[in-house]
N, CA, C and O atoms as CSV, one atom per row, in Angstrom:
chain,resi,resn,atom,element,x,y,z
A,1,MET,N,N,8.591,-13.736,90.590
A,1,MET,CA,C,7.851,-14.632,91.448
A,1,MET,C,C,8.799,-15.692,91.955
A,1,MET,O,O,9.352,-16.463,91.171
A,2,SER,N,N,8.991,-15.736,93.259
A,2,SER,CA,C,9.856,-16.778,93.827
A,2,SER,C,C,9.081,-18.086,93.871
A,2,SER,O,O,7.875,-18.112,94.116
A,3,VAL,N,N,9.802,-19.158,93.630
A,3,VAL,CA,C,9.185,-20.454,93.551
A,3,VAL,C,C,9.827,-21.386,94.570
A,3,VAL,O,O,11.049,-21.399,94.722
A,4,GLY,N,N,9.005,-22.163,95.265
A,4,GLY,CA,C,9.501,-23.092,96.254
A,4,GLY,C,C,9.674,-24.481,95.675
A,4,GLY,O,O,9.594,-24.664,94.461
A,5,PRO,N,N,9.911,-25.464,96.534
A,5,PRO,CA,C,10.139,-26.834,96.064
A,5,PRO,C,C,8.848,-27.523,95.635
A,5,PRO,O,O,7.749,-27.121,96.018
A,6,LYS,N,N,9.010,-28.570,94.833
A,6,LYS,CA,C,7.867,-29.405,94.446
A,6,LYS,C,C,7.331,-30.081,95.707
A,6,LYS,O,O,8.094,-30.657,96.482
A,7,THR,N,N,6.035,-30.007,95.903
A,7,THR,CA,C,5.418,-30.514,97.094
A,7,THR,C,C,4.106,-31.198,96.727
A,7,THR,O,O,3.407,-30.776,95.806
A,8,THR,N,N,3.783,-32.257,97.459
A,8,THR,CA,C,2.492,-32.922,97.275
A,8,THR,C,C,1.528,-32.479,98.362
A,8,THR,O,O,1.791,-32.677,99.548
A,9,LEU,N,N,0.421,-31.887,97.965
A,9,LEU,CA,C,-0.623,-31.492,98.927
A,9,LEU,C,C,-1.885,-32.294,98.609
A,9,LEU,O,O,-2.161,-32.619,97.454
A,10,THR,N,N,-2.630,-32.597,99.642
A,10,THR,CA,C,-3.889,-33.335,99.474
A,10,THR,C,C,-5.047,-32.340,99.399
A,10,THR,O,O,-5.223,-31.492,100.274
A,11,HIS,N,N,-5.822,-32.470,98.336
A,11,HIS,CA,C,-7.018,-31.615,98.146
A,11,HIS,C,C,-8.127,-32.256,98.966
A,11,HIS,O,O,-8.405,-33.449,98.840
A,12,SER,N,N,-8.761,-31.433,99.817
A,12,SER,CA,C,-9.835,-31.907,100.693
A,12,SER,C,C,-11.075,-31.040,100.497
A,12,SER,O,O,-10.974,-29.818,100.387
A,13,ARG,N,N,-12.249,-31.681,100.453
A,13,ARG,CA,C,-13.504,-30.984,100.190
A,13,ARG,C,C,-14.499,-31.263,101.313
A,13,ARG,O,O,-14.574,-32.378,101.829
A,14,LYS,N,N,-15.262,-30.232,101.685
A,14,LYS,CA,C,-16.290,-30.377,102.729
A,14,LYS,C,C,-17.482,-31.123,102.120
A,14,LYS,O,O,-17.991,-30.755,101.062
A,15,THR,N,N,-17.916,-32.185,102.820
A,15,THR,CA,C,-19.044,-32.977,102.372
A,15,THR,C,C,-20.040,-33.163,103.518
A,15,THR,O,O,-19.672,-33.118,104.692
A,16,ALA,N,N,-21.269,-33.367,103.165
A,16,ALA,CA,C,-22.319,-33.614,104.157
A,16,ALA,C,C,-22.431,-35.116,104.394
A,16,ALA,O,O,-22.401,-35.913,103.457
A,17,ALA,N,N,-22.560,-35.482,105.661
A,17,ALA,CA,C,-22.743,-36.895,106.013
A,17,ALA,C,C,-23.956,-36.976,106.967
A,17,ALA,O,O,-24.262,-36.027,107.689
A,18,ASP,N,N,-24.621,-38.119,106.944
A,18,ASP,CA,C,-25.763,-38.353,107.814
A,18,ASP,C,C,-25.308,-38.507,109.254
A,18,ASP,O,O,-24.354,-39.236,109.526
A,19,ASP,N,N,-25.983,-37.827,110.187
A,19,ASP,CA,C,-25.630,-37.944,111.588
A,19,ASP,C,C,-26.426,-39.004,112.342
A,19,ASP,O,O,-26.413,-39.037,113.573
A,20,THR,N,N,-27.114,-39.864,111.609
A,20,THR,CA,C,-27.930,-40.977,112.108
A,20,THR,C,C,-29.120,-40.524,112.947
A,20,THR,O,O,-29.792,-41.356,113.557
A,21,MET,N,N,-29.395,-39.212,112.989
A,21,MET,CA,C,-30.549,-38.729,113.746
A,21,MET,C,C,-31.429,-37.847,112.855
A,21,MET,O,O,-32.200,-37.026,113.353
A,22,GLY,N,N,-31.310,-38.022,111.541
A,22,GLY,CA,C,-32.144,-37.299,110.593
A,22,GLY,C,C,-31.542,-35.963,110.148
A,22,GLY,O,O,-32.174,-35.217,109.401
A,23,GLY,N,N,-30.358,-35.668,110.593
A,23,GLY,CA,C,-29.718,-34.405,110.219
A,23,GLY,C,C,-28.440,-34.643,109.454
A,23,GLY,O,O,-28.134,-35.765,109.048
A,24,GLU,N,N,-27.699,-33.570,109.263
A,24,GLU,CA,C,-26.430,-33.661,108.537
A,24,GLU,C,C,-25.305,-33.103,109.407
A,24,GLU,O,O,-25.501,-32.191,110.211
A,25,VAL,N,N,-24.159,-33.666,109.223
A,25,VAL,CA,C,-22.936,-33.151,109.831
A,25,VAL,C,C,-21.908,-32.995,108.698
A,25,VAL,O,O,-21.852,-33.834,107.799
A,26,PHE,N,N,-21.113,-31.949,108.736
A,26,PHE,CA,C,-20.160,-31.714,107.669
A,26,PHE,C,C,-18.794,-32.270,108.057
A,26,PHE,O,O,-18.300,-32.022,109.157
A,27,THR,N,N,-18.192,-33.024,107.142
A,27,THR,CA,C,-16.857,-33.569,107.354
A,27,THR,C,C,-16.010,-33.228,106.131
A,27,THR,O,O,-16.527,-32.819,105.091
A,28,TRP,N,N,-14.706,-33.404,106.277
A,28,TRP,CA,C,-13.770,-33.170,105.180
A,28,TRP,C,C,-13.369,-34.506,104.571
A,28,TRP,O,O,-12.969,-35.425,105.285
A,29,ALA,N,N,-13.475,-34.609,103.258
A,29,ALA,CA,C,-13.107,-35.843,102.561
A,29,ALA,C,C,-11.940,-35.505,101.593
A,29,ALA,O,O,-11.981,-34.518,100.858
A,30,ASP,N,N,-10.919,-36.357,101.630
A,30,ASP,CA,C,-9.793,-36.177,100.701
A,30,ASP,C,C,-10.233,-36.517,99.311
A,30,ASP,O,O,-10.909,-37.522,99.090
A,31,VAL,N,N,-9.846,-35.668,98.352
A,31,VAL,CA,C,-10.249,-35.840,96.960
A,31,VAL,C,C,-9.118,-36.421,96.128
A,31,VAL,O,O,-9.279,-37.440,95.456
A,32,LYS,N,N,-7.952,-35.741,96.185
A,32,LYS,CA,C,-6.858,-36.118,95.294
A,32,LYS,C,C,-5.570,-35.491,95.811
A,32,LYS,O,O,-5.589,-34.455,96.475
A,33,ASN,N,N,-4.458,-36.135,95.495
A,33,ASN,CA,C,-3.134,-35.528,95.770
A,33,ASN,C,C,-2.656,-34.773,94.570
A,33,ASN,O,O,-2.757,-35.266,93.446
A,34,TYR,N,N,-2.136,-33.586,94.780
A,34,TYR,CA,C,-1.603,-32.740,93.692
A,34,TYR,C,C,-0.138,-32.459,93.957
A,34,TYR,O,O,0.255,-32.166,95.086
A,35,ILE,N,N,0.668,-32.551,92.908
A,35,ILE,CA,C,2.074,-32.176,92.982
A,35,ILE,C,C,2.211,-30.812,92.332
A,35,ILE,O,O,1.861,-30.631,91.166
A,36,GLY,N,N,2.715,-29.870,93.079
A,36,GLY,CA,C,2.852,-28.523,92.608
A,36,GLY,C,C,4.002,-27.836,93.312
A,36,GLY,O,O,4.788,-28.475,94.012
A,37,THR,N,N,4.094,-26.544,93.125
A,37,THR,CA,C,5.182,-25.757,93.718
A,37,THR,C,C,4.596,-24.976,94.897
A,37,THR,O,O,3.639,-24.218,94.738
A,38,PHE,N,N,5.172,-25.169,96.059
A,38,PHE,CA,C,4.678,-24.557,97.281
A,38,PHE,C,C,5.715,-23.583,97.798
A,38,PHE,O,O,6.909,-23.884,97.793
A,39,GLY,N,N,5.270,-22.413,98.245
A,39,GLY,CA,C,6.227,-21.438,98.775
A,39,GLY,C,C,5.533,-20.346,99.567
A,39,GLY,O,O,4.306,-20.249,99.602
A,40,VAL,N,N,6.366,-19.524,100.206
A,40,VAL,CA,C,5.878,-18.407,100.986
A,40,VAL,C,C,5.550,-17.255,100.034
A,40,VAL,O,O,6.277,-16.998,99.074
A,41,LEU,N,N,4.458,-16.579,100.314
A,41,LEU,CA,C,4.050,-15.444,99.478
A,41,LEU,C,C,4.916,-14.232,99.852
A,41,LEU,O,O,4.962,-13.835,101.016
A,42,SER,N,N,5.589,-13.660,98.876
A,42,SER,CA,C,6.485,-12.526,99.149
A,42,SER,C,C,5.667,-11.250,99.337
A,42,SER,O,O,4.500,-11.182,98.954
A,43,ASP,N,N,6.299,-10.244,99.932
A,43,ASP,CA,C,5.631,-8.963,100.131
A,43,ASP,C,C,5.230,-8.359,98.781
A,43,ASP,O,O,4.166,-7.750,98.670
A,44,ARG,N,N,6.055,-8.521,97.779
A,44,ARG,CA,C,5.737,-8.000,96.438
A,44,ARG,C,C,4.509,-8.660,95.868
A,44,ARG,O,O,3.662,-7.998,95.269
A,45,GLU,N,N,4.406,-9.968,96.051
A,45,GLU,CA,C,3.237,-10.698,95.548
A,45,GLU,C,C,1.972,-10.307,96.315
A,45,GLU,O,O,0.896,-10.210,95.725
A,46,LYS,N,N,2.095,-10.082,97.621
A,46,LYS,CA,C,0.949,-9.638,98.409
A,46,LYS,C,C,0.446,-8.291,97.902
A,46,LYS,O,O,-0.756,-8.040,97.826
A,47,GLN,N,N,1.401,-7.440,97.560
A,47,GLN,CA,C,1.048,-6.130,97.004
A,47,GLN,C,C,0.379,-6.276,95.630
A,47,GLN,O,O,-0.597,-5.589,95.330
A,48,MET,N,N,0.915,-7.175,94.806
A,48,MET,CA,C,0.414,-7.401,93.465
A,48,MET,C,C,-1.038,-7.939,93.480
A,48,MET,O,O,-1.869,-7.513,92.677
A,49,TYR,N,N,-1.326,-8.865,94.389
A,49,TYR,CA,C,-2.666,-9.452,94.453
A,49,TYR,C,C,-3.638,-8.593,95.245
A,49,TYR,O,O,-4.849,-8.787,95.140
A,50,GLY,N,N,-3.139,-7.646,96.038
A,50,GLY,CA,C,-3.965,-6.718,96.780
A,50,GLY,C,C,-4.899,-7.391,97.774
A,50,GLY,O,O,-4.472,-8.242,98.554
A,51,LYS,N,N,-6.172,-7.013,97.748
A,51,LYS,CA,C,-7.171,-7.535,98.715
A,51,LYS,C,C,-7.332,-9.043,98.630
A,51,LYS,O,O,-7.665,-9.689,99.623
A,52,LYS,N,N,-7.099,-9.604,97.458
A,52,LYS,CA,C,-7.239,-11.056,97.303
A,52,LYS,C,C,-6.261,-11.829,98.167
A,52,LYS,O,O,-6.523,-12.969,98.552
A,53,ALA,N,N,-5.132,-11.202,98.469
A,53,ALA,CA,C,-4.081,-11.881,99.258
A,53,ALA,C,C,-4.173,-11.573,100.732
A,53,ALA,O,O,-3.303,-12.008,101.486
A,54,GLU,N,N,-5.185,-10.842,101.190
A,54,GLU,CA,C,-5.296,-10.502,102.580
A,54,GLU,C,C,-5.416,-11.782,103.393
A,54,GLU,O,O,-6.290,-12.606,103.125
A,55,GLY,N,N,-4.569,-11.952,104.361
A,55,GLY,CA,C,-4.594,-13.146,105.203
A,55,GLY,C,C,-3.789,-14.328,104.633
A,55,GLY,O,O,-3.488,-15.275,105.359
A,56,ALA,N,N,-3.450,-14.274,103.371
A,56,ALA,CA,C,-2.682,-15.361,102.760
A,56,ALA,C,C,-1.181,-15.240,103.094
A,56,ALA,O,O,-0.621,-14.143,103.097
A,57,SER,N,N,-0.568,-16.350,103.363
A,57,SER,CA,C,0.861,-16.370,103.658
A,57,SER,C,C,1.629,-17.276,102.724
A,57,SER,O,O,2.852,-17.174,102.623
A,58,TYR,N,N,0.922,-18.170,102.036
A,58,TYR,CA,C,1.568,-19.151,101.203
A,58,TYR,C,C,0.920,-19.178,99.802
A,58,TYR,O,O,-0.172,-18.648,99.599
A,59,LYS,N,N,1.607,-19.798,98.862
A,59,LYS,CA,C,1.071,-19.991,97.514
A,59,LYS,C,C,1.352,-21.433,97.089
A,59,LYS,O,O,2.359,-22.023,97.481
A,60,PHE,N,N,0.456,-21.982,96.292
A,60,PHE,CA,C,0.614,-23.313,95.737
A,60,PHE,C,C,0.293,-23.182,94.259
A,60,PHE,O,O,-0.803,-22.761,93.889
A,61,ILE,N,N,1.269,-23.549,93.401
A,61,ILE,CA,C,1.120,-23.347,91.969
A,61,ILE,C,C,0.938,-24.715,91.312
A,61,ILE,O,O,1.734,-25.632,91.520
A,62,LEU,N,N,-0.128,-24.833,90.514
A,62,LEU,CA,C,-0.428,-26.089,89.776
A,62,LEU,C,C,-0.561,-25.764,88.293
A,62,LEU,O,O,-0.870,-24.636,87.907
A,63,ASP,N,N,-0.317,-26.793,87.470
A,63,ASP,CA,C,-0.619,-26.663,86.051
A,63,ASP,C,C,-2.094,-26.438,85.893
A,63,ASP,O,O,-2.897,-26.997,86.640
A,64,TYR,N,N,-2.465,-25.614,84.915
A,64,TYR,CA,C,-3.840,-25.201,84.705
A,64,TYR,C,C,-4.761,-26.412,84.482
A,64,TYR,O,O,-5.876,-26.443,85.002
A,65,MET,N,N,-4.308,-27.387,83.727
A,65,MET,CA,C,-5.179,-28.509,83.397
A,65,MET,C,C,-5.528,-29.390,84.583
A,65,MET,O,O,-6.513,-30.127,84.535
A,66,PHE,N,N,-4.740,-29.328,85.644
A,66,PHE,CA,C,-5.012,-30.150,86.818
A,66,PHE,C,C,-5.825,-29.403,87.893
A,66,PHE,O,O,-6.370,-30.034,88.799
A,67,ALA,N,N,-5.909,-28.080,87.799
A,67,ALA,CA,C,-6.493,-27.290,88.873
A,67,ALA,C,C,-7.972,-27.016,88.709
A,67,ALA,O,O,-8.549,-26.335,89.557
A,68,GLY,N,N,-8.615,-27.507,87.670
A,68,GLY,CA,C,-10.009,-27.182,87.386
A,68,GLY,C,C,-10.996,-27.624,88.483
A,68,GLY,O,O,-12.006,-26.959,88.711
A,69,GLY,N,N,-10.708,-28.721,89.144
A,69,GLY,CA,C,-11.652,-29.254,90.135
A,69,GLY,C,C,-11.501,-28.698,91.525
A,69,GLY,O,O,-12.212,-29.130,92.433
A,70,VAL,N,N,-10.580,-27.731,91.735
A,70,VAL,CA,C,-10.332,-27.178,93.060
A,70,VAL,C,C,-11.044,-25.834,93.159
A,70,VAL,O,O,-10.873,-24.969,92.301
A,71,ASN,N,N,-11.852,-25.663,94.224
A,71,ASN,CA,C,-12.605,-24.427,94.451
A,71,ASN,C,C,-12.071,-23.724,95.689
A,71,ASN,O,O,-11.316,-24.304,96.470
A,72,THR,N,N,-12.467,-22.477,95.858
A,72,THR,CA,C,-12.020,-21.708,97.022
A,72,THR,C,C,-12.698,-22.171,98.324
A,72,THR,O,O,-12.289,-21.773,99.416
A,73,ASP,N,N,-13.730,-23.009,98.200
A,73,ASP,CA,C,-14.373,-23.570,99.420
A,73,ASP,C,C,-13.600,-24.792,99.944
A,73,ASP,O,O,-13.867,-25.267,101.048
A,74,ASP,N,N,-12.663,-25.288,99.170
A,74,ASP,CA,C,-11.910,-26.466,99.531
A,74,ASP,C,C,-10.660,-26.074,100.333
A,74,ASP,O,O,-10.468,-24.904,100.664
A,75,ARG,N,N,-9.834,-27.042,100.632
A,75,ARG,CA,C,-8.585,-26.771,101.351
A,75,ARG,C,C,-7.534,-27.789,100.925
A,75,ARG,O,O,-7.842,-28.815,100.318
A,76,PHE,N,N,-6.293,-27.478,101.258
A,76,PHE,CA,C,-5.158,-28.384,100.998
A,76,PHE,C,C,-4.572,-28.809,102.324
A,76,PHE,O,O,-4.575,-28.042,103.287
A,77,ILE,N,N,-4.068,-30.037,102.377
A,77,ILE,CA,C,-3.483,-30.590,103.573
A,77,ILE,C,C,-2.088,-31.127,103.274
A,77,ILE,O,O,-1.873,-31.785,102.256
A,78,SER,N,N,-1.146,-30.842,104.165
A,78,SER,CA,C,0.191,-31.390,104.060
A,78,SER,C,C,0.567,-31.919,105.454
A,78,SER,O,O,0.897,-31.146,106.354
A,79,GLY,N,N,0.513,-33.234,105.612
A,79,GLY,CA,C,0.774,-33.824,106.900
A,79,GLY,C,C,-0.278,-33.379,107.907
A,79,GLY,O,O,-1.465,-33.650,107.726
A,80,SER,N,N,0.154,-32.688,108.982
A,80,SER,CA,C,-0.795,-32.186,109.977
A,80,SER,C,C,-1.139,-30.720,109.731
A,80,SER,O,O,-1.913,-30.137,110.490
A,81,ARG,N,N,-0.588,-30.124,108.703
A,81,ARG,CA,C,-0.840,-28.720,108.407
A,81,ARG,C,C,-2.024,-28.581,107.452
A,81,ARG,O,O,-2.111,-29.305,106.460
A,82,VAL,N,N,-2.933,-27.657,107.749
A,82,VAL,CA,C,-4.133,-27.426,106.945
A,82,VAL,C,C,-4.074,-26.025,106.382
A,82,VAL,O,O,-3.817,-25.068,107.113
A,83,PHE,N,N,-4.316,-25.895,105.063
A,83,PHE,CA,C,-4.269,-24.623,104.384
A,83,PHE,C,C,-5.611,-24.317,103.728
A,83,PHE,O,O,-6.065,-25.050,102.849
A,84,GLU,N,N,-6.240,-23.225,104.165
A,84,GLU,CA,C,-7.485,-22.772,103.565
A,84,GLU,C,C,-7.167,-21.993,102.300
A,84,GLU,O,O,-6.195,-21.238,102.265
A,85,ILE,N,N,-7.968,-22.165,101.270
A,85,ILE,CA,C,-7.761,-21.447,100.010
A,85,ILE,C,C,-8.415,-20.078,100.100
A,85,ILE,O,O,-9.632,-19.964,100.246
A,86,VAL,N,N,-7.594,-19.043,100.009
A,86,VAL,CA,C,-8.074,-17.668,100.076
A,86,VAL,C,C,-8.534,-17.194,98.697
A,86,VAL,O,O,-9.566,-16.537,98.557
A,87,SER,N,N,-7.740,-17.547,97.682
A,87,SER,CA,C,-8.029,-17.089,96.327
A,87,SER,C,C,-7.397,-18.063,95.310
A,87,SER,O,O,-6.407,-18.739,95.589
A,88,LYS,N,N,-8.015,-18.097,94.129
A,88,LYS,CA,C,-7.522,-18.918,93.014
A,88,LYS,C,C,-7.264,-17.975,91.846
A,88,LYS,O,O,-8.192,-17.341,91.342
A,89,GLU,N,N,-6.010,-17.880,91.412
A,89,GLU,CA,C,-5.633,-16.883,90.403
A,89,GLU,C,C,-5.087,-17.573,89.144
A,89,GLU,O,O,-4.331,-18.541,89.229
A,90,ASN,N,N,-5.481,-17.061,87.997
A,90,ASN,CA,C,-4.967,-17.479,86.703
A,90,ASN,C,C,-4.204,-16.288,86.145
A,90,ASN,O,O,-4.805,-15.443,85.482
A,91,PRO,N,N,-2.883,-16.190,86.392
A,91,PRO,CA,C,-2.114,-15.013,85.984
A,91,PRO,C,C,-2.257,-14.667,84.504
A,91,PRO,O,O,-1.998,-15.489,83.625
A,92,MET,N,N,-2.673,-13.440,84.256
A,92,MET,CA,C,-2.846,-12.890,82.913
A,92,MET,C,C,-3.753,-13.728,82.016
A,92,MET,O,O,-3.687,-13.615,80.792
A,93,ASN,N,N,-4.584,-14.552,82.603
A,93,ASN,CA,C,-5.518,-15.430,81.867
A,93,ASN,C,C,-4.861,-16.201,80.775
A,93,ASN,O,O,-5.427,-16.362,79.694
A,94,GLN,N,N,-3.648,-16.693,81.041
A,94,GLN,CA,C,-2.904,-17.452,80.041
A,94,GLN,C,C,-3.240,-18.953,80.085
A,94,GLN,O,O,-2.848,-19.693,79.183
A,95,ASN,N,N,-3.944,-19.398,81.098
A,95,ASN,CA,C,-4.319,-20.813,81.232
A,95,ASN,C,C,-3.118,-21.759,81.190
A,95,ASN,O,O,-3.194,-22.863,80.651
A,96,ARG,N,N,-1.999,-21.297,81.777
A,96,ARG,CA,C,-0.785,-22.135,81.846
A,96,ARG,C,C,-0.631,-22.754,83.239
A,96,ARG,O,O,-0.293,-23.929,83.383
A,97,PHE,N,N,-0.888,-21.928,84.255
A,97,PHE,CA,C,-0.839,-22.432,85.632
A,97,PHE,C,C,-1.783,-21.611,86.494
A,97,PHE,O,O,-2.189,-20.509,86.125
A,98,VAL,N,N,-2.123,-22.171,87.652
A,98,VAL,CA,C,-3.030,-21.521,88.590
A,98,VAL,C,C,-2.276,-21.325,89.894
A,98,VAL,O,O,-1.565,-22.220,90.351
A,99,VAL,N,N,-2.436,-20.142,90.495
A,99,VAL,CA,C,-1.799,-19.844,91.789
A,99,VAL,C,C,-2.899,-19.832,92.840
A,99,VAL,O,O,-3.846,-19.051,92.745
A,100,PHE,N,N,-2.774,-20.715,93.862
A,100,PHE,CA,C,-3.689,-20.716,94.962
A,100,PHE,C,C,-3.026,-19.948,96.101
A,100,PHE,O,O,-1.913,-20.273,96.515
A,101,LEU,N,N,-3.720,-18.924,96.604
A,101,LEU,CA,C,-3.229,-18.178,97.748
A,101,LEU,C,C,-3.800,-18.849,98.981
A,101,LEU,O,O,-5.015,-19.005,99.100
A,102,LEU,N,N,-2.927,-19.249,99.905
A,102,LEU,CA,C,-3.330,-20.059,101.045
A,102,LEU,C,C,-3.086,-19.390,102.387
A,102,LEU,O,O,-2.152,-18.607,102.562
A,103,GLU,N,N,-3.944,-19.721,103.311
A,103,GLU,CA,C,-3.779,-19.296,104.691
A,103,GLU,C,C,-3.704,-20.555,105.567
A,103,GLU,O,O,-4.554,-21.437,105.447
A,104,GLU,N,N,-2.723,-20.645,106.424
A,104,GLU,CA,C,-2.628,-21.811,107.279
A,104,GLU,C,C,-3.665,-21.744,108.389
A,104,GLU,O,O,-3.785,-20.736,109.084
A,105,ASN,N,N,-4.400,-22.815,108.542
A,105,ASN,CA,C,-5.421,-22.929,109.570
A,105,ASN,C,C,-4.783,-23.522,110.817
A,105,ASN,O,O,-4.478,-24.715,110.848
A,106,VAL,N,N,-4.579,-22.714,111.832
A,106,VAL,CA,C,-3.907,-23.182,113.050
A,106,VAL,C,C,-4.847,-23.932,113.992
A,106,VAL,O,O,-4.390,-24.596,114.923
A,107,ASP,N,N,-6.168,-23.830,113.754
A,107,ASP,CA,C,-7.137,-24.535,114.575
A,107,ASP,C,C,-7.310,-25.984,114.167
A,107,ASP,O,O,-7.830,-26.791,114.938
A,108,GLY,N,N,-6.876,-26.323,112.951
A,108,GLY,CA,C,-7.016,-27.689,112.486
A,108,GLY,C,C,-8.259,-27.835,111.751
A,108,GLY,O,O,-8.568,-28.925,111.270
């Protein structure tokens, strides 16, 4: 498994807000900054994860104890780049680290 540099990504979660007309509008709210290892997903890793990695181009690796509050409905942000979480993997169920398979959202 190739590993990239330590990177800080912002965890963002979709939340409902009042639209002042009796309805709801969904916005993204920043939750927390995480320091982890960010890198490009290799062809071997894409093969290893199979269908779970479809569409994913990047990976973000966090210590297991810090990754509990992050769901696949959330996203990570780095500057102006937005990464949707495709899958959340706990390799071999060792509870040592979690690998997030990410897809860059070019629409913002």
